[in-house]
N, C-alpha and C positions, 0 to 999 in steps of 0.2 A: 525279530523282523523274518526270518527265516520261515517261521510259522504260518505269517503270511502271505510270503510270497509262494509258498505252496499250496496254501487254499485259494489264494487268486486262481494259481493253475489250473486245480482240481475243478474248481468252480466255474471257471472258463470254459475247459474242457466240456462240463455238463450244458452250459450253454451251447458250445458250438454243437454238440452231439443232438440236442433239441431240433436246433434249426435244419440241419443237413439231412436229420432223418425226417422230416414233413414232407409230405407229398406234393412238392413244389412243380415238378415237371408230370405232366399226363401226356402219355401217348395213345392217341386214337388210330382209329381205321385209318390203314393207308390208301383208301379211296379218297380221290380230288374231284375238285371240280373249280370250275372256273368262276362263276359268277353263281348269287342266289337269284333264283327266279323271281322275288318280290318282295320288296321291304315297306314296312307301313312306315310312314313320314309325317311328323307332325311338326308345323315351322313355329315353334314356341320354345321360350327358354325360362329359367327362373321359376319361383314359386308362385310368382303372380303371373304367370301365364301370358307373359309378354311375346307379342308376334316379332317372328325376326324379321330385320330389315332383308331388301331386295337384295341386297351385295351377300349378307350371309346363306341366303336360302341360295344363291348364286353359287355360293363357294360351296356348300352341302351337296347340291345337285353335282356339281362336278366332280365333288369326291365318290359320291354313292355311283357313278355310271361305270365305276373301274369294281363295283362289288355287286351290283344287282343290275337285272334287266329292266325292271318295272317298279314303279313306287305308287304304293296304295294311301288316298288320303280319306279323310272322315268328313270332312265338310267344305260343301261349296265356297262358304266364305273365307276360308283359308287357300283354298285351289287356285284362285287365281294368280297369285305370285308366283306359284310353283310351276304352274302352264306355261306364265310369262317364259321362265327360263326352260323348262324342259322343251319347249317348242322349238329352242335353240339346237336341241341335241336329238338324237335317235330313242332316247327312253321314253316311252308311255306312261302314263299314269291311269289308275284305276281311281275313278272320279266317284268319292263318296258324298251322300247329301245327310246331314244330322238332323235327324227326327227326334223331336221330343214331345212333351204334354202342350206346349203351347204354340195353337194352331197357328196364329198369326206368325212366328218366326217361324213354323213350318213354311208357310205361302212364300215368304220371302227366298228361303233357302230353294226353293223348287225353282222361282224366277232366277237367282242367279246360276242356279245349275243349266238351267235352259240357254240363258246367254253364254255362257262359257262352250256349250255343246255347241253352239252355234259359231263362236269364235276360235275356237281350236279343235275341229271336228277330227283334225289327222292325229291328233297327240292324247286324246281319250280312247283307252282299252274297252273298259265297261264303265257301265255305270253301276253303283252300290248304293240303292234307296233304305237309308235307314241303316244302322247297328246298333246291333242289341236291343232294338227299341221292343218288343215284345219279350225279353228277360226283363227289362226293367219297368216294363207294364205302362212305359209312357201313354202308348195307344194301343187299342185292341187289334186284331188279326183282319177285320173287315177294314180297317181305318188304314192300315197298311198296306192291304190290296190295292186299296184304292188310289194310293199313292202311285205305287208300282206301275198302274194301269194309265194311270194320269201319263207319266214321264214315257210311258212307250209312245204315245200320242207325238211327242216331239222329237224323238232320235230311233234311230234305227240300232243304235248301238247294243251290244246284250247288255242283259239287265238283270241284276238279283238282287237279295236283299241278305245281308250278311246277321247269322243267330248262331248261337251256340247250339251243338247238335243235337242236344236234346228239345230244342224247340221245333227242328224240322221233323223229330220224331211225333211230339205232341201235337203238333198244330201241322198234318201233312198237306194241306190243303192250300198251303202258300206256294208250295211248287208247280202248282196250275198256272203261277202268273209269274213266272221267270223264266228266263232262258237257261239259266243253270243253278246249283247250288250253292252258296257261300257258306261252308259252316266254320266254327272257331271248335278247335279241340287244344283246348289248355289245360295238360293234366295237373300244374303245381297247384290249381283254384280246385281243384276234383280231389288233393290229398294225394295223388300218386307219386310214391318214391320214383326216381329218376331211372331207377334200375327199369322199372316198367312204362318207361316213359313210350318207346316205339311199339311195343305191343298193345297198349291203352289207346293208343291212335288207331291202330290196324281195327282195333276192335269196334270204336267208334265208330271209325270212318264206314266198315261194313256194316254196322247197323242201319248207317241212312243209307246207304247203298242197297242193303235189303229192301227198303220201304219205297224209295223211287228210285228202281234199276234202270228206267230209261231216262233219267237226267244226267247231266253232267255235275261233277262234285267239284268243288273247287276248296281245298282247305284256306280258309281266310283269315287263319290267326293261330298261330301255335308258336312255342317259345318258352322260354324257362329265366326267371330273374336271377341276376348274377349277384344280388346281395339280398339282404332284408331277414325278415322273420319268418319261420319254418311254418307249414300249414301242414301240422300232421307229421304224417311221414316225407312229405316234399320239402327238402332244405335247399334254400338259394345258397349258389356259391357260383363260383366264376368256373369251376372245373364241370360241374352240374350243366349250367348253361350250353358251354361247349360240347361238353358230353351229347346234350338235347339237341342241338342245332347242328351240328356235326353229323350227328346220326341218323336225325330227322331227314336231313337235304339228302344224306345217302338213300334212306328209305322211298325217298320220294322219287326220286332217281331211278331206282328198281323198279317202282310200281306203275311209275308215267304219270304222277300225280300232279296236278295245278296246284300252288302254294304262295302263299305269304308267309314270311316271318314278321312276328312284333318284337320289335320294332326297330327301326336304325339308329337311333339317338336315346338317350337316357331322358325321362321327362321328370323334374324335378317338382314341375306342380302337382304331378300324380300322385306325389306323396300324401298329401290331404284325404285324395279318396281312396286311395287304397293301402292305405297304410304306409311303414314302410319297406314297402316291395315293388308298389307300382312304378316307382321313380327308376327302377334298375333293369328294365327289359333289354334296353338298347344291346345291340353289338357294340355301339361305340359310346364313350362317357359323353356326358353332356359338352365335355370339352374336348370332343371331335377325335378321342383317340379310341384304337382298335380295340377290343379289349382282350381278344385272343385271336391268333392266326387261325386262318380258315384251312389250312394245310399243314401238314408236319406235326411235331411237337408242341405242348401250349406249355409256358410258364407262368406260372399261377400267379406268381410276386415277384416280379423282376427286382424290386427294392430291399429282399429278403436280406442280403449280404449287409446294406449299410445299417439295415436294422439289429441284427447282431452285433454288428461292430458297437452300434449305440450301445446296446443292453450290455454288453460285455464292459464297456468303457464306464456307463453309469455304475454296473454292479461292482466294479473294481475300486472305483471312488468311493461308494457307500462303506467299504470292506472295510479300506486304509482309513477313511475315517472313524470308523465304529472298533475297530481295533487297535488303532495306534496307541502305543505308550502303556498298553495293558501286558498283564503276564498271561501269557496263553501255553497251550498245549496244541499239538499238531488235532485233534478231535475239534476242539471249540474252533479253531481259525477255519476249519474246513467246514462246518456246519454253519456258520455265520457269513462265511463266504457264499455258500449256495443258496442262504436265505437271502441275500443283498442280492444274488444275479435274479434270483424269482421276483423279488419285488422290483428289481431292474426290468425285466421282461416286461411286469405291469404296467410301470411307468411309460414304456415305449407304446404299447399298446393305446395307453391313454392320451398321449401326446399325438401320436398318428391318426387318431379317429376322426378329427374332422378331414385328414386328407382322402379317407378311405369311407367318407360318407359324406351325403349330401344334408349339408346343416341349414336349418331354418332358423328363424327367431329364437322361438323353444329351447331347438335345441343346442344352439350355441349358450343361453344362460345355463340350461340343466350343464352343460359341460363344462364352460366356465365356473361354474361354483363350486362344481365336484370336485374338479382340480385343484380348486383354492383349498377345498375342506381336505382334499386328501393328502397337502404336505403335514399338517400333524397327525392323522392317521398313520401315517407312513413313516414317521420318524418312531414314534410310540411302539409300532408294530416290530419294527427291526429294534427298539431299547428293549422290550419285553424278548425278543428273540433273543438277544445278546444275553441279557439277564438269564434265559432258561440256560441255554448252553455253557455260559460261565459256571451256573450253579451245578449242574447235571454232569457235564463230562468235561467242563475244563480245570484249570487248578485250583486245588481248596485254597480258601481262606488264609491268609499270612497275619493278618494285621489284629484279628481277634484278642482280646486281651487273655494273657495266661491266667490259670487260676491261682499260681502259686507265689504272686508277686510278695516279695518282701524289703522292706527299708528300712534304716536306720533313723529316719529322720519321721516324727509325726507333727507335720503341720497345721496351726490351729484352723479348724472348720466352721464355720457359722452357717449353722443350717437354718434357711429362712422359709419360713411356711404360710403365707400369704392366705388369707381366708374371710369369704366376703360371703356373709351370711350365710354360713354352714352349718349343719344342724351338730351341736353340740356333742352328741354321742358319737358321731364319725369322727371329728376332730379329736375327741379324748382317747379314740381307740390309736389316731396317728400319733399322739405325744407320747402315749404309755409306750409304745413300740421305738420311740427314739430313745426316751428314757434309757431303755435296754441295749444300746448299741455299745459295742467292745472297745470302740476307739476312746483313746485316753482323752482326748485334745479336743474338744468341740463347746459350741453353745447351740442353742436353738432358739431364734426369735419367731415369736409367734403373732402375725402381724395382723389384727382384725382392721378389716378398712371397710370406712362408709358403711357402718352396721350399727345404727345407733339403739335397735332394740335388745335390751338387756338380756332378753330370752337366750341371744346367740352368744354372747360375750363373757358373760356375769361368770357361768359355770367355767368357762376357759381360763378366767384369771385366777379363778381359785384353785385350780387344778395345776397353773404354772408355779403359784405359790408353794404345793404340795410336790411338786416334782423337782423342787430345788434353783438352786441358783444358776445351773446351766441354761436353764427356760426363762426368756426374758417377754413378759406379755406387754404388746405396744395394741393401743386402741387408736387409732389414726383416721383421720379425715383428708384424702387426697383426691387429686386429678389424674390423669392417665391411667385407670384402672387398675391392672393387674402390676402394669409396669411400674405405676407411679406410686405404689406400694413398695416394691419393691427396692425402687431409688431410696424412698424415705428408709425402709430399713437399713439402707448401706451407713447412715448419715448414725446409726445406734449401734451398729457391727463393732464389735470389739477391735481394738487396733491391734492387737497379735495377729485377725485374722489374715490368713493367706489365702483360702480357699473359701468360696460361696458355694453350700449346696443347696437347692431347691427340691421341694416337693409338693404336690398337690396337699390340700387340706384332707383327702382322703385315702391317703397312702400308709400303709402300714408294711415298714421297712426291717427288712431284716438286720440282727446284728452284725453281719460282717461285713457290712456295705462299705463302710469308710475304710476298715482294716485291710480289705480286698483291694481297693480301687485306689485310693491316696498316694500309692509309691508311685503311679504312673507319672505324678507331678514333679519326681524328683529329675526330671528333663525339663531344661526351662523354657522349651519351644511347646511344651502341653500347655495348650489354656482350656481345653474341654475336656471331661471324661461323662459319657452316657451310658447308661443301663438303661435297657427297656421298659417300656412301660406294659403293666399288666394286671389282671384283674382278680379279685377273689370272689367275684359272686356271679361267674359265668354260668353257674350250674342252676341258679336259681330257678331259671325259666329258659325255655326255648328261645325265645327272642333274644335275650341276654349272651345265651351260646354262641347264635349267629355273631353279633357284634363282636365278642370276645374272639370269634375266631377268626374275622375278617382284622381285627386289629395285629393280630399274631402275624401274619402273613407280611405285614410291613416291617416288624421288628427283626423276623428271623429272615428275611430274603433281602428285601429292599435295602436294609439299614447295612447288613453284611456286605452287602455288593458296594454299598457309598463308602462304606469305611475303607476297603480298601484303596480306593480313591482320594483319603483324607477328605471327605465331603460327604460326611453325614449331615442331615438334618435335626438341630438342637430343638429337644423337645424339653419345656417348663418345669417337668418333673423328673426325679431321678436323675439329674444332672448336676456336674460339680461345675465350676468354673474359678479358674485362677483369679485373684482378685484385681494384682495390678494389671493384667492383661486386660481386663473387664474395664479397668479405669482408663487405660491408654486409648479404648479406642470409643469410650464417651459414655460407659453404663449402659443400662437398661434403656432402649430406645423408647420412647411412648407414641411415636408418630405411626406406629402400626399396631394392630389386636397382635399380632404374635411377635410379642417383644424377643421369645426366646432364640427362635429361627432366624430372626434381624439380628441380633446380637451374634450367634453362631457365624452367619455370614461375615460379618464386619472383622471377627477375629481372624477367620478364613484370609480373608482381604489383607489383613495386617502381617499375614505368615505365618499364623500360628499352627498347632497342629489339634487334631482331635483323636480322641481312641473312643471306640465302641467295645461294648463287652454284650453278648446276647444272653448272659446268666442273670435270671430273674432276681433281684436285691427286695423288691418292692411291689404289693400287688394294693390298687386302688379301687373303686368303685364305677361300675358302668352306666352311660345314661340311662334313665327310667323309661324312657318311652322312646318311640320311632320317632317322635317330635323333636327330643332332646338330643336324637342321636344325629340327625339333619342338623339342627344348630350347631353344633360342635363343627361337623364338617364345613357347615357355611364358613364357619370363622377360619377355619383352617387355611382354605380355598382362598377366602377373601382377603386374607392375610398373604398369601402366596402371591397374589398378584400387586398387592401395595408391595412387598421387597421388589418384585420385577420392576417395577414403576420407579423405586428409588434407587435401584442398584445395576438398572440394565447397562450401562457406560462401562461397566467393569465387564462386562463380556463382551466387550468389543476385541475383535482381534488384537488391535493394538493396546490394549490394556494388559499389565503383566502382575497385578497384585493376585490374580490365581492363575494357579497351571490349567494349562489346557482341556486334562480330563476331570479338575475339578467343576470349569465351567460346563463341560459336555454332560456332567452329570447333573448340575443344578437346571441349565437348559432342558434337560430332559423330563426334570421334575416338573418344571412348571409346564412342560408340552401334556404331561399326564392330566394336568387339570385342563388345559385348552382342549385336548380330546376330547375329554368327557363331557367338555361344555360344548364340543360342536354338535354333539349326539342329538340333542333334541333340536338343533337348526336343521340338521338332515334328515330326521326324521319326519318334520314339518314339510319340509320342500318337498319329500316323497308323498306324503299324504294329500298335498294339494295337485301332484300329477297324476295320481291315480283314477281322478273322474275324466281327466283328461285322456287316459288311455282308454278306460272303457266308454266312455261316452262319443269321444272324438276320433277316436281311434289311432292317435298321432304317435310319434315314436317312441320308444322306453327310456327313462334315465340313462345317460351315458355308463361308459366301465366306470368312473372314477366314484360313481355313486352307488355301485352295486360291489362289484369284486374287492376291493379294497375293504369295505365293511364287514363280508363276508370272511376276509382273510386275517382282519384285524380279531375278529371275533375266534376262529379255529386258535388262533395263536395263543389267545388270552385263555381259551380253555385249556391247552395243552401246559400253559404256562403254569396257573393254577394247580390243577392235578399233578404234573410232576412233582413240581416243588413245594407243595404242600405238604405232600407224601414223603418226600425227600428230604426236609430241610424243617419244617412245621414239625412233621411225624404226629400229625393226626389222624383223626378218622375220616373217612369216607362220607360220613354225615356231615362232620364239621366242615369239611372242606366244601361241600354243596351249601352249607349255611353261611359260610364266609362269603362264595362268590353273590350268593341271595343278597346277603347285606351289602355289599361294595357296588354292585348293579344298581341296587335300588336309590343309590344318591346321586344319580345323573344328572335329574333335573336341578335339585339342590346346587351341585355344583355348576350349572350353567347359570344358577342364577348368582350364585357367590362371583364367578369370574365377568359376568355382566356387571354386577353393583362393583366390582373391583376396578372396572375401568370408566365406570362412567359414574360412581360416588365416592365422595371423599369423607371420611373422618366416620364412618358406622360405628357404632358405640358396640363395644365389649360385649357380649351377652354368655353368661354363665352357663354352664351344661348343668343340668339340674340331675343330681344323682343322691343318692343314700337316700329317698322317700320323700326328697324336697321338691315336688312336681308341682309346677304351676300350674294354674288353670289350664285344660286341655281345650285346643281348638276343636271345632266340630268333626272336621275332617282331615289330618295332616299331609293326606295323601291326594287331596281331590284333584288337582291340578295333573297327578301321573295317573289317576283313574283315569281322567278324560283322554290324556293321550294313549294310554293302552287302550281303552276301547276304541279309540280313532283307527289306531294302526291296526289292531287284531281284525277289526271290521274292513280295512283294507286290504289284507292278507286273504281273507275269505271271498270277497270280492273278487280281487282278480283270479284265486285258483276259480270258483265257480263261472265267470265269465270268459276263461280261455278256452272256448270251443273247440281253436284251432289247436289246440297244444303247444302255442310257442314258448319254445326252451326260455327266452328272454322273460318272458312273463312269469314263467316260473322261479327265475334267477332273483328277479325283481322281488314278488313274493316271499321269496326266502331271505333275502335283504330285510325286506319290512317286518317278517315275523322275528328276525334278531335284533331289530331297532325295538321292536316289543316288550323285548325279554327285560330290559331295567325297568319298565314302567308295572310290566306283569310281578316281578321281583320287588318292587315298592306294596303292591297289592299284598303279597306274600307275606312282607314284614307285618302289616297291619294288620294280616289275619294272625300272624302268631302271636302279636301284642294283644288282641283281645282273646286270644286262647289262654295266653299265660295269664291274662287276669283273671279270667273266669276260674281257671285250674287255683290261682292262690285263693280266692274268694270262697272256693269249697271245701280247702284244706283249712 
């Protein structure tokens, strides 16, 4: 426990150091000002651009009179309510007329403006006929000048039109029709970094001034967004917004400029037209909270302390849960605690996302789904990290079976070899190896089941007669697949048998197997002794080398780790089981297709002990094809979900049949399957979102659908390459091959998990081995190829359409590329298979 406490302290200090070193307090110029000269004000709210009520507008105006001398409006249709309120104050407005390509609506807008000028002559300072009308090309310059001249006949107020600075440079003749120029200078939209804000404004102001030296110029819009996506070097942030606005106001004061800041309040509805930036230009939030003080230092995140405390607490809880009841050293404890704190930081950032962003319906959907799908991903990532630290810098394993066991006892062992349509030459090799075992007290039951063809069983019957009385030949028809055959064999097992050993029909066992491992059963609490699976045909082809390397990782890393907690996954080959314990818990179960693993869990629930050795005692055959490889993994994953559905009550906190560490290991194992199954779901969600980003221009999927995926991928890379080199002791080539083989199975695991939850009683499908390959499907990776192509197309589409260099798009593109790797891996596996077949044909 002391190591956990030290780890918590060290990791907590890392978290504190991270937060307190953030640039959270900004000191700007000491110059101060009482009020902003003018602020843009649009009386709308929400994503549907709902008009504010009269009371809301009155509240806004009463607030704004303390911050600005004047407000600018954009349409006569919205100005009447504003004028109704401002007429009771000393604050005037600049009346805007919204001109568009709809000439009838323009005529109505002009009529509305004339009526307002007549009704509120003392409350309107200037008339702005059109806002960026030429920039949008809604009407041409001749039409615009006609509208300006028409309005002049109805008012003696100063008249102008508002355009970006470059329009006044490009169409200088408009200046002849206005009393003063209203220019927009918005460095963000022109990709100007915040450091060059003021110099850019000066430059463009002087450009217009040099063209129109005799005209008064007002800067009608300038400002900076407090949040959203970068526009090349222009990065939205609260700090940058404060620097831009406060710096500009001081600049305008020095130069005697007339100006208007865009804008008073954030406008959520602008998110649809201007991406996830347009809604964040206000100096107030949509909730009417001032984002930063206009004088003095600025605190960028006033809630940072609460976020830090939340992250520390969550990280501490993760650490306590992840490390409790484990054998630890200080290195393991600190490393895992730091990883937990990092993950806790990510969790906090994901949770607070809706509180720091304006969320439309689509964003809520993406955030909600992403947060839900993040849960298994976080669990798996932390489990992988824990295993990585434990196996690399933690305490060495203590429960691995020693290689020098001795015993005075030699209990009778009944070896069961179930065989369903097994190639005779493969089974013959298995049986001859069993005949050479050094152990003195055993029998071999050869269980030919549901195999009427004499081709398969006749030679084996003859071979059993040849090998002698230790070999019992059975030719039966049964239900329940392999489990049914094994249960039937129990009826013919020698009455002296105390131990049942099971091997697959393709396994060649080495002679010391029983001699070395049977002594473990001297302990009456031991019910299971498991040796690893391995394969003798891994060097036949590169495709089989990839499969073999993938299997080795589980037996040299995962099983050793699980063995430390007496929570191994029992495999139905190279396993020995105490017969009395097996019968006590009901024998082989026929209600799942992974009878071996399910039996092992029942024995753990009954309080028995299992032992594991990573020494190889037997070598079988690998699946013949990619399709067979996928079929086998579907069976394992489907069976795991069957076990979960059958035994879930034993994993409730109130259940005491399993230890907490056993529960944790099994739950983590199921989450491995679930996490892989979530991969295609998240990939499809992101594929759907890509055209929305490109063509609609709305927000990018939120943190839970990007950062955890990238983090999990990086942890997996480290886990694989570090532990394969340390524990499996294989080459870089085989490590890469194992990664390709493992990742290629993501889609079939998704199908297996889906089938496990919605389909009961799927039949046992034999893995095709030893050259007994069924008719191949036309394309065993058809769906993986489709998903891979769609993801790669999405990746390149995002990269090549990201003209403004938005960082979040690059992050999202990287996420999508990572999501494509499993399907690229499936394509590579298929390519390696075809390559191997061609090589074999040549030879």
